[in-house]
C-alpha positions as a Python dict, from the first residue, in 0.01 Angstrom:
ca = {
    (1, 'M'): (0, 0, 0),
    (2, 'S'): (279, 244, 82),
    (3, 'L'): (439, 175, -257),
    (4, 'I'): (118, 281, -432),
    (5, 'A'): (97, 594, -215),
    (6, 'G'): (457, 681, -301),
    (7, 'I'): (396, 637, -671),
    (8, 'L'): (83, 852, -660),
    (9, 'T'): (263, 1124, -464),
    (10, 'G'): (539, 1125, -723),
    (11, 'I'): (288, 1156, -1005),
    (12, 'I'): (115, 1446, -830),
    (13, 'G'): (452, 1616, -775),
    (14, 'I'): (545, 1588, -1141),
    (15, 'A'): (198, 1703, -1247),
    (16, 'S'): (223, 2011, -1026),
    (17, 'L'): (539, 2118, -1210),
    (18, 'T'): (341, 2135, -1533),
    (19, 'L'): (5, 2235, -1385),
    (20, 'Y'): (118, 2571, -1242),
    (21, 'P'): (249, 2717, -1572),
    (22, 'V'): (-58, 2586, -1757),
    (23, 'L'): (-291, 2754, -1509),
    (24, 'L'): (-99, 3080, -1547),
    (25, 'S'): (-106, 3058, -1926),
    (26, 'I'): (-485, 3025, -1936),
    (27, 'G'): (-527, 3335, -1725),
    (28, 'I'): (-567, 3204, -1371),
    (29, 'A'): (-427, 3441, -1108),
    (30, 'P'): (-92, 3329, -959),
    (31, 'V'): (-233, 3305, -606),
    (32, 'T'): (-524, 3090, -723),
    (33, 'A'): (-294, 2869, -931),
    (34, 'N'): (-62, 2823, -634),
    (35, 'A'): (-354, 2737, -406),
    (36, 'T'): (-480, 2480, -657),
    (37, 'V'): (-142, 2307, -673),
    (38, 'T'): (-108, 2317, -293),
    (39, 'V'): (-449, 2156, -243),
    (40, 'A'): (-356, 1881, -487),
    (41, 'Q'): (-32, 1813, -301),
    (42, 'V'): (-202, 1811, 40),
    (43, 'G'): (-456, 1563, -94),
    (44, 'A'): (-176, 1338, -219),
    (45, 'G'): (4, 1360, 115),
    (46, 'A'): (-303, 1249, 306),
}
């Protein structure tokens, strides 16, 4: 189970590297984009 959690956390981490610039490029405010990525990472950590 912990292996699956580790893999999913890694995937979320990689996705957040690409998600933030994409959100900025479509016109989302930087604070909102950052909050979105942070919520995704907190969800993966839980």
